[in-house]
C-alpha positions as CSV (number, residue, x, y, z in Angstrom):
1,M,93.9,82.1,-81.2
2,R,90.3,82.3,-80.3
3,A,88.6,85.2,-82.0
4,D,87.3,86.5,-78.6
5,A,90.7,86.2,-76.8
6,L,91.9,89.6,-77.6
7,G,88.8,91.7,-78.4
8,G,87.4,89.8,-81.4
9,A,90.6,90.3,-83.4
10,A,91.4,88.0,-86.3
11,P,93.8,85.2,-85.5
12,L,97.5,85.7,-86.2
13,K,98.6,84.3,-89.6
14,G,101.1,81.5,-90.0
15,P,102.2,79.0,-87.5
16,R,101.3,79.5,-83.9
17,P,104.0,81.8,-82.5
18,W,102.9,81.3,-78.9
19,R,102.5,78.5,-76.4
20,T,99.6,78.2,-74.1
21,T,100.0,77.8,-70.4
22,Q,97.5,77.4,-67.7
23,R,97.5,81.1,-67.1
24,G,97.4,82.3,-70.7
25,R,99.5,82.8,-73.8
26,I,103.2,83.5,-74.0
27,L,103.7,85.3,-77.3
28,A,107.1,84.9,-78.9
29,G,108.1,86.3,-82.2
30,V,104.8,88.2,-82.6
31,D,105.0,91.7,-83.9
32,G,104.5,93.9,-80.8
33,T,102.3,96.3,-82.8
34,Q,99.8,93.5,-83.3
35,I,99.6,93.0,-79.5
36,V,99.2,96.7,-78.8
37,A,96.5,97.0,-81.5
38,R,94.6,94.1,-79.9
39,L,94.9,95.7,-76.4
40,E,93.5,98.9,-77.9
41,R,90.6,97.1,-79.5
42,W,90.0,95.2,-76.3
43,E,89.7,98.5,-74.4
44,A,87.7,100.2,-77.2
45,A,85.1,97.4,-76.8
46,G,84.6,98.3,-73.2
47,A,86.7,95.6,-71.6
48,H,89.7,96.2,-69.3
49,W,93.3,95.0,-69.1
50,R,95.9,95.3,-66.3
51,V,99.6,94.6,-66.0
52,V,100.0,91.7,-63.5
53,H,103.8,91.2,-63.9
54,R,106.7,93.1,-65.2
55,H,110.2,91.7,-65.6
56,E,113.1,93.5,-67.2
57,R,112.5,91.7,-70.6
58,E,108.8,90.8,-70.5
59,V,105.4,91.9,-69.3
60,T,102.2,89.9,-68.5
61,V,98.9,91.6,-69.1
62,A,95.5,90.2,-67.8
63,L,92.6,90.7,-70.1
64,C,89.4,91.3,-68.1
65,R,85.7,91.5,-68.8
66,C,83.9,94.8,-68.9
67,D,81.3,93.8,-66.3
68,G,83.1,93.3,-63.0
69,G,86.7,92.7,-64.2
70,E,86.8,88.9,-64.2
71,E,90.1,87.8,-65.8
72,L,89.6,85.9,-69.0
73,E,93.2,85.4,-70.2
74,R,96.8,86.5,-69.7
75,V,99.2,87.5,-72.4
76,T,103.0,87.5,-71.8
77,S,105.4,89.1,-74.3
78,D,108.8,90.6,-74.5
79,A,108.0,92.8,-77.5
80,P,109.5,96.3,-77.2
81,E,106.4,97.9,-78.7
82,L,104.3,96.4,-75.9
83,A,106.8,97.6,-73.3
84,S,106.7,101.1,-74.8
85,F,102.9,101.1,-74.9
86,L,102.7,100.1,-71.3
87,A,105.4,102.4,-70.0
88,G,104.0,104.3,-67.0
89,R,100.6,102.4,-67.2
90,G,99.3,99.7,-64.9
91,S,96.0,99.2,-66.5
92,S,93.6,100.5,-69.2
93,A,92.3,103.0,-66.7
94,D,95.7,104.8,-66.6
């Protein structure tokens, strides 16, 4: 994973547990607490994120720049920790 993809976080260890699509990364088998921590770091760095799709078992989050909100990447995951973190929230502004 690019170091800048989720707020400058270190890459995940081991084999790549995601596949890349045109719209972003689908994270499978990744500890949801890692994803939540990266969203928190992304937000702490002044950037924004927003939920762009919710399904009963997965959620897609757009990672956006801090200056104007241009979407840089999308992350899709079915991790329960991420679903819990996003419950009742539509964006980092909530």
